C-alpha positions in Angstrom: 59.8 -75.0 -129.6 60.5 -71.6 -128.0 57.7 -72.1 -125.6 58.9 -75.4 -124.4 62.4 -74.3 -123.8 61.1 -71.3 -121.8 59.1 -73.6 -119.6 61.9 -76.0 -118.5 63.7 -73.7 -115.9 60.6 -73.2 -114.1 59.6 -76.9 -114.0 63.1 -77.6 -112.6 62.7 -75.3 -109.8 59.9 -77.3 -107.9 62.0 -80.5 -107.2 64.9 -78.4 -106.1 62.8 -76.3 -103.8 61.3 -79.6 -102.6 64.7 -81.1 -101.9 65.7 -77.9 -99.9 62.6 -77.9 -97.8 63.0 -81.5 -97.0 66.6 -81.1 -96.2 65.9 -78.1 -93.9 63.2 -80.2 -92.0 65.4 -83.2 -91.6 68.1 -80.9 -90.2 65.7 -79.2 -87.7 64.4 -82.6 -86.7 68.0 -83.9 -86.1 69.0 -80.8 -84.0 65.8 -80.6 -82.0 65.9 -84.4 -81.2 69.5 -84.3 -80.1 69.2 -84.4 -76.2 71.6 -82.4 -73.9 73.9 -85.0 -72.0 74.7 -83.9 -68.4 77.5 -85.1 -66.2 76.9 -86.3 -63.8 73.5 -87.5 -65.1 71.7 -87.3 -61.8 71.4 -83.5 -61.0 71.4 -82.9 -57.1 71.0 -79.4 -55.3 74.4 -77.8 -55.1 75.8 -80.0 -58.1 78.1 -78.4 -60.8 77.2 -80.1 -64.4 78.9 -80.4 -67.7 76.4 -80.0 -70.5 77.2 -81.5 -73.8 75.2 -81.4 -77.1 76.3 -82.6 -80.6 75.1 -80.0 -83.3 78.0 -79.7 -85.9 76.2 -77.2 -87.9 75.8 -74.8 -85.2 77.6 -71.4 -85.2 76.7 -70.7 -81.5 74.4 -72.0 -78.8 73.2 -70.1 -75.7 70.2 -70.7 -73.3 68.7 -70.4 -69.9 68.4 -72.7 -67.0 67.2 -71.9 -63.6 67.0 -68.2 -64.2 70.7 -68.1 -65.3 72.2 -67.7 -68.8 74.3 -70.4 -70.3 76.8 -69.8 -72.9 78.2 -73.0 -74.7 81.7 -73.2 -76.5 82.8 -75.5 -79.0 84.9 -78.6 -78.3 88.2 -78.8 -80.1 86.7 -80.8 -82.9 84.0 -78.2 -83.3 81.3 -81.1 -83.4 80.4 -80.9 -79.9 79.4 -78.0 -77.7 80.1 -77.8 -74.1 78.9 -75.5 -71.2 79.8 -75.6 -67.4 76.8 -74.8 -65.2 75.2 -76.1 -62.0 72.6 -75.8 -59.3 72.6 -73.3 -56.5 72.9 -74.8 -53.0 69.7 -73.2 -52.0 67.6 -74.2 -55.3 64.6 -76.1 -54.3 64.4 -79.5 -55.6 61.8 -80.4 -58.4 61.5 -80.3 -62.2 63.3 -77.6 -64.1 63.6 -76.7 -68.0 66.6 -76.1 -69.7 65.8 -73.8 -72.9 68.6 -73.5 -75.6 68.8 -71.2 -78.5 70.9 -73.0 -81.4 72.1 -70.8 -84.3 72.7 -72.4 -87.5 75.0 -71.9 -90.4 71.8 -71.5 -92.6 70.8 -68.6 -90.4 67.7 -70.5 -89.1 67.6 -70.5 -85.2 66.3 -73.4 -83.4 64.9 -73.6 -79.8 65.1 -76.7 -77.8 63.6 -77.4 -74.5 64.6 -80.3 -72.0 63.2 -81.1 -68.7 65.7 -81.8 -65.9 64.8 -83.1 -62.7 66.7 -81.8 -59.7 67.0 -84.0 -56.4 67.4 -82.9 -53.0 70.7 -82.8 -51.1 70.9 -83.6 -47.3 73.1 -80.9 -45.4 73.9 -81.0 -41.9 73.7 -78.1 -39.1 76.7 -76.7 -37.5 77.2 -74.7 -34.2 80.2 -72.4 -34.1 81.5 -69.7 -31.6 83.1 -66.6 -33.0 84.0 -63.1 -31.6 80.8 -61.0 -31.1 81.8 -58.5 -33.7 81.3 -60.9 -36.3 77.7 -61.7 -35.2 76.4 -58.4 -34.1 78.9 -56.0 -36.0 79.0 -52.2 -34.9 78.6 -49.0 -37.1 82.2 -48.9 -38.3 82.1 -52.7 -39.2 78.7 -52.2 -41.0 80.3 -49.5 -43.2 83.1 -52.0 -44.0 80.5 -54.8 -44.7 78.6 -52.7 -47.0 81.6 -51.5 -48.9 82.7 -55.1 -49.3 79.2 -56.0 -50.7 79.3 -53.3 -53.5 82.9 -54.4 -54.3 81.8 -58.0 -54.8 78.8 -56.9 -56.6 81.2 -55.1 -59.1 83.7 -57.8 -59.6 81.1 -60.7 -60.1 79.2 -58.4 -62.6 82.1 -58.9 -65.4 83.5 -62.3 -66.5 85.8 -63.4 -69.5 83.7 -64.1 -72.4 85.3 -67.6 -72.9 86.5 -70.4 -70.7 89.7 -69.7 -69.0 90.2 -73.0 -67.3 91.6 -76.3 -68.9 91.0 -79.7 -67.8 89.7 -80.9 -64.3 90.0 -78.6 -61.2 92.4 -79.5 -58.3 92.3 -79.1 -54.7 94.0 -75.7 -53.6 95.9 -77.2 -50.6 97.3 -80.5 -49.7 95.2 -80.9 -46.4 92.2 -83.0 -45.4 88.9 -81.4 -46.5 85.7 -81.3 -44.2 82.2 -82.2 -45.3 80.9 -78.7 -44.6 79.5 -77.6 -47.9 75.7 -76.7 -47.3 75.8 -76.8 -43.6 73.3 -74.5 -41.9 75.5 -72.8 -39.5 74.6 -71.1 -36.1 77.0 -68.6 -34.9 76.8 -67.9 -31.1 73.4 -69.4 -30.9 71.7 -67.5 -34.0 71.2 -69.2 -37.5 73.4 -67.0 -39.5 74.1 -68.6 -42.8 74.5 -71.5 -45.1 78.1 -72.5 -45.7 78.7 -72.0 -49.4 82.1 -73.6 -49.5 84.5 -76.2 -48.5 86.8 -76.0 -45.6 90.4 -77.8 -45.5 92.2 -78.3 -42.3 95.3 -76.4 -43.5 97.6 -75.0 -40.7 98.6 -71.4 -40.9 101.2 -71.0 -43.6 100.2 -73.8 -45.9 100.6 -72.8 -49.5 97.3 -72.2 -51.4 97.3 -72.9 -55.1 94.9 -72.1 -58.0 92.5 -74.7 -58.7 92.5 -74.0 -62.4 93.7 -71.3 -64.7 92.1 -68.0 -64.8 92.5 -64.2 -63.8 92.8 -62.8 -60.2 89.8 -60.4 -60.0 90.2 -59.6 -56.2 93.1 -60.0 -54.0 92.6 -57.9 -50.7 91.3 -58.2 -47.3 87.4 -58.3 -46.7 85.7 -58.1 -43.3 84.1 -61.6 -43.1 86.5 -63.3 -45.6 89.5 -61.8 -44.3 92.5 -61.9 -46.8 90.7 -63.1 -49.8 91.4 -64.1 -53.5 88.8 -64.5 -56.2 89.8 -66.0 -59.7 87.7 -65.7 -62.7 87.6 -68.8 -64.9 85.5 -67.2 -67.6 81.6 -67.3 -68.5 80.6 -66.6 -65.1 82.7 -69.2 -63.1 84.7 -68.3 -60.3 86.7 -69.7 -57.3 87.2 -68.0 -53.9 89.8 -68.5 -51.5 89.4 -67.1 -48.0 91.2 -66.4 -44.6 94.9 -66.1 -46.0 97.6 -65.1 -43.8 99.5 -63.8 -46.8 98.4 -63.0 -50.2 101.1 -63.4 -53.0 99.3 -62.5 -56.2 97.7 -59.2 -57.4 94.6 -58.3 -59.2 94.6 -58.6 -62.8 97.3 -61.4 -62.8 96.7 -64.5 -65.0 97.5 -67.7 -63.2 97.6 -71.3 -64.1 96.5 -74.4 -62.3 98.8 -75.1 -59.4 100.3 -71.4 -59.2 100.8 -70.4 -55.5 98.3 -67.6 -54.4 99.4 -67.1 -50.8 99.4 -68.9 -47.4 96.6 -70.1 -45.5 95.6 -68.4 -42.1 92.9 -67.4 -39.7 91.8 -63.9 -40.9 88.2 -62.8 -41.0 85.2 -64.8 -39.4 86.9 -68.0 -38.3 87.4 -70.2 -35.4 90.8 -71.2 -36.2 93.3 -71.5 -39.2 91.9 -73.1 -42.3 91.2 -72.6 -46.0 87.7 -71.9 -47.2 87.3 -72.8 -50.8 84.2 -71.7 -52.7 82.8 -72.2 -56.3 80.4 -69.8 -57.8 78.7 -69.8 -61.1 76.3 -67.1 -62.3 75.6 -66.4 -58.6 75.0 -70.0 -57.7 77.2 -71.5 -55.2 78.2 -75.1 -56.1 79.8 -77.9 -54.1 83.5 -77.8 -54.5 83.9 -81.4 -53.9 81.7 -82.3 -56.7 83.5 -80.1 -59.0 86.8 -81.8 -58.1 85.4 -85.2 -59.2 83.8 -83.7 -62.4 86.1 -84.9 -65.6 86.6 -81.7 -67.8 88.3 -81.5 -71.1 91.7 -79.8 -71.5 91.9 -76.6 -73.5 88.2 -76.0 -74.0 
């Protein structure tokens, strides 16, 4: 009688262990078979992308895509995880791999790999004439350009650890935009750069507003950019506003969507008054026009 009673707990452990193993296997299969949804679904060079994956049991999700780190954040219901990413304007078209690291409540990490095809974009070539100093700068100008480069390297090396934006982005000025993103630009007969922003035909003195909420991390004059404002929207996403005639915000200031940043102008390397607006994520320059059309959730 004593021997029978002693064996019962041991016998009960086998079905319990089997049940737990099957549950973990099903959970792993469910998580790894959940595809990442991309908006827009067709990925084009220069395109911003909203990534969405449903893993209710995750405690955090991060990953890599195109050599850049992606940090997901939970939706308000904490059942879906989101990330705002994109493809650089100079990224070659072709297949790519999105790798995700999913951390579950049971402390069993899961890795997921998804293939994403990137399609080419067709950009124009533009010819511009500017003062010679902006094509062949002298020694003093080169010193300023190098100081500007080091400053930008420093400010873009840090970002808020959570999304500061809320809802869709809005145009920074009430003025007609130009189809200028991605244009291969020739200055004074020399192929000098790829236009990595969007130009608005804003007369001097037009109020420029924040496209979304964030923190001002730069508000000062630079050589090429002229009077410039940069906003950190968190998790490596920034918007740049160039050629101001007057800056009305200061570095470290938190702004909301629609807050006035300053007045448009013609400072820096320009051919006339306008606003240059750029979108940057993890060092990749994205098409601002596509970001304006991207529906984003409020209060992520």
